[in-house]
C-alpha positions as CSV (number, residue, x, y, z in Angstrom):
1,M,8.3,-13.4,16.1
2,E,9.4,-16.7,14.2
3,Q,5.8,-17.9,14.8
4,Y,4.1,-15.1,12.8
5,P,5.8,-14.8,9.5
6,A,3.1,-12.5,8.1
7,V,3.6,-10.0,10.9
8,R,7.5,-10.1,10.5
9,I,7.1,-9.3,6.7
10,M,4.7,-6.6,7.4
11,V,7.0,-5.0,10.2
12,K,10.1,-5.3,7.9
13,Y,8.7,-4.2,4.6
14,G,5.4,-2.4,5.4
15,S,6.5,1.1,4.3
16,I,7.6,-0.4,0.9
17,F,4.4,-2.2,0.5
18,A,2.5,1.0,1.4
19,V,4.4,2.9,-1.4
20,L,3.8,0.1,-4.0
21,A,0.1,0.0,-3.1
22,G,-0.2,3.7,-3.5
23,L,1.5,3.6,-7.0
24,A,-0.4,0.6,-8.2
25,L,-3.7,2.4,-9.2
26,P,-2.1,5.4,-10.9
27,L,0.1,3.0,-12.9
28,L,-2.8,0.8,-13.9
29,A,-4.9,3.9,-15.0
30,L,-1.8,5.2,-16.9
31,V,-1.5,1.9,-18.9
32,G,-5.3,2.1,-19.5
33,F,-5.1,5.8,-20.5
34,L,-2.3,5.0,-22.9
35,S,-3.2,1.7,-24.3
36,A,-7.2,1.6,-24.1
37,G,-8.0,5.1,-24.5
38,W,-9.6,5.7,-21.2
39,H,-10.7,9.3,-20.3
40,W,-8.2,11.4,-18.6
41,V,-10.6,11.8,-15.7
42,W,-9.8,8.0,-14.7
43,L,-6.2,8.9,-14.4
44,V,-7.0,11.9,-12.0
45,A,-9.4,9.7,-9.9
46,A,-6.7,7.0,-9.7
47,V,-4.2,9.3,-8.5
48,F,-6.5,10.4,-5.5
49,A,-7.4,6.8,-5.0
50,G,-3.7,5.8,-4.9
51,I,-2.9,8.6,-2.3
52,A,-5.8,7.2,-0.2
53,L,-4.8,3.5,-0.7
54,G,-1.2,4.4,0.2
55,F,-2.2,6.1,3.5
56,V,-4.6,3.3,4.5
57,F,-1.9,0.7,3.9
58,R,0.6,2.8,5.6
59,T,-1.7,3.1,8.7
60,F,-2.1,-0.6,8.6
61,A,1.7,-1.1,8.5
62,E,2.2,1.2,11.4
63,L,-0.5,-0.6,13.5
64,T,1.2,-3.8,12.9
65,Q,4.5,-2.4,14.0
66,I,2.8,-1.1,17.3
67,I,1.1,-4.5,18.0
68,A,4.3,-6.3,17.4
69,D,6.4,-4.1,19.6
70,M,4.0,-4.1,22.5
71,L,2.3,-7.6,22.5
72,L,4.9,-10.0,20.9
73,P,7.9,-11.1,22.7
74,Q,11.2,-10.2,21.4
């Protein structure tokens, strides 16, 4: 797997990246809510969007893990 550094990183840290991706939108919306005076509805929408983004990224990380396990030589 030395030939594919991006796959190696995704296999090793994919679940951490999924959590960070899921938290990024709510944190950005919280900053906007507190500093720029955004409406609270954007904060709620960002929480739901963060959940969806985290799920999609987690799925991508798991698919990468499956592909690496099945197709790449160890």
